[in-house]
N, C-alpha and C positions, 0 to 999 in steps of 0.2 A: 216277840224277841225279847230274849232275857236282857236285863239292864246291863250286865257285865260284857255281853257281846255287843250291845249298842255303844257302850262307852269305847271299846276296842275299835269299832268300825269308825267312830268320830275321830278318835286319834289318828287311825291310818289315813282317813280322808283329809285331816289337817296336814299331815306330813306330806301327802301327794300335792296338795295346794301349794304348800311351802316350797317344794322342790321345782314346781313349776314356775312360781313367781321369781324364784331366785336362779333359774336357768341351771339346776343342779342335776345330775344325771345318775346319781347313785340310788341305791335301794335300800334304805335301813329297815332293819328287822326290829319289830317290837318284842321285847322280852316282857312277859306278863308276871311281875314280880309277886309271887304267891305266898311269900313268907307269912307266917302267922295265920293265914286263911285256911279254914276247914276245906276238905275236898269238895263237899257239897257247893260251895261257892265257886270252885274253879270248873266243876264238871259241864257247866254249859259251855264254856269257851272250848274244853276238850271235844265235846260233841259237835260244836261249830266247825272245829277242824284247825284251831289254832295250834302252833307246834312248839312256840318257845316260851319256857317258864324259868322262873328264877326264884332260887332259895338261899338262905344265907346260914343255915344250920344243917350239918350233915345228918344228925339224928332225926330231926322233923322231916327231912327230905326223904329218908328211907322210910319212915312209917307211912308218909303219904303217897309216895311214888312207885315204890318197888312193884306192886301188883299192876299198877296202871301201865307201867312202861312194858310189862311182859305182853299186854293186849294192844298197845299203841306203840310199835316200834319206832314210828317216824317222830315221836315227842323227843325234843331236844331240851335236855334239863342243864341250867346254868347256876354253878355255885358262884355267888356274887359277894359272900361274906368272908370274914377272915377265916383262913384255913389252918387249923393246928397240925402239926406233922403226924400226931397220933391218930388223927382222923382220916390221913390221906387215902389209905387202903380202901376205905368205904367209900370216899369221894370218887375215886378213879372208878370203882365198879359201877356207881351210879350215873355219874354226871357226865355230859357230853363236852361241856365247856367249864373251865375254871378261870375266872376273872381277877383272883386275888392274889397271884403269885407276885412275891416281893422280895425273895432272898435266894440264894444259891442253895442254901439247905433245903428250903421247900422245893425248888426246882429238881434237885437231885432225888429227893424222897419221892416225888410224882414219878419221875423217870424209872425208879426201881420198882414201884408198885405197878407200872404200865407193863413192865417186862414180865413181872409175875402173873399178871392176869391177861397178858397178851391182847391190851386194849389200848388204844391212843385216845387221849384226850386233846382238845384244842385249848390252847393258853392264851390268856391275856396278861401281861405285866402290869400290875397296878403301881402308877405313879403318885406319890404325895407331892400333887401339883402346887398345893397351898402352902407348902413348907410348914405343915401343923404337927407339933410335937405328939399330940395324941393320936394322930392318925396312922393307919397303915398305909404301907406303900414304900416303893424305893425312892431315895432322894433322887432329885433330877441330875445331880452330879455324878450319880453311880449307875444310872440306867444303861449306858454304854457297855459298862463292864458285864451287867447282868445279862443283856441281850448277847453279848459275845458268848458269854459261858453256856447259855441255853442253846446256842447255834452249834457250840463245840460238842455238846452232849446229845444233839439232835433231838431236842423237844420242840414240839410242834407250836411255836409261838406265832399267832396270827396278828397280834396288835397290842396297843396299850389301852389301859382303863384308867379312869380317874373319878374322884368324888370331890368336887370343888368345896371349899368352905362354905358353911351355910350363911356367913354373914357378909357376904361380898357379891357384886354382880359377877356371875360366872364367866363373862364374855371373855376375859382376858386369860382365863385357865383353858378354855376351849380352844381359843385362837393358838395358845402355847402347845397345847397337846395336839392340835392338828399338824403344826410344823415339826415337832418332836417325832410324831408318828410317821411324817413322809421322809424325815432325814434318816430313820432306821429302815424305810423301804417296806414298811407294813402297809397291808391294804385294808385292814379292819381296825375299828376304833370304837370302844365301848365307853360312852358318856351321854350324859342326859337322863334326867328322871321326870317325874310327873310335872314339876313346876317349870322346867327349862329345856325338855327335849326339843322343841322346835329350834332353838337357837343352838343346840348341840348339833342338830341336823345341818345346820348352815355351815358348821365348821367341819362337815363330813363325817360326823358319827355314823357307824354303820350298825351299831346295836344301841338301842335306847331301852333303859330299864324302868318300866312303869308300873307302879303298884297302886297307889290310891286313885291315880286317874281312870284306872280300870275296875278296881274292886270296891272302891270307897275308902272312907278314912278306917284306920285300924283301931280297935277299941282298946 
């Protein structure tokens, strides 16, 4: 068994055990964050049958995934990085999920491109949960307005997404995100990475984004 498959299975088994020990009944999906990794590193996971992959740059994703998705129609590709409006057209064509919508302008652009390509993408709204000046994400005080706008224009928003500050215990952020997500009546929640995905699962994350925990450290 290839080591990346073994790593994925270890993560999935840890999640199952964590769910059981905490009497949790949801079933989080593991997004294998394949950004910067060459396709030969990813192929063993594809051959094993894993379906969810994350990329943070549109151009890199186009080069890596366009042909593979033609022959593996069940693969679900997640855009987890900052999305510029001039790349939305290509993102809508390739990705199945976009996790980083944080403005009305971006939401409207996605809607326009969906109509042109006759394709719907599932959307997460990124929240700047740590109030960091340099980080993307809508301010917590403005999330209600953005949700209302997206519902008004009929964008398929399925939940919230966050990246907590690196230098703090993420527990408080995850707890706040869970409450915010529930208050907005969303059923999906994108949070948790290689270092904290089990804690995120405890706070009802339904999509965890794991890169180095599966593929190893990036060079």
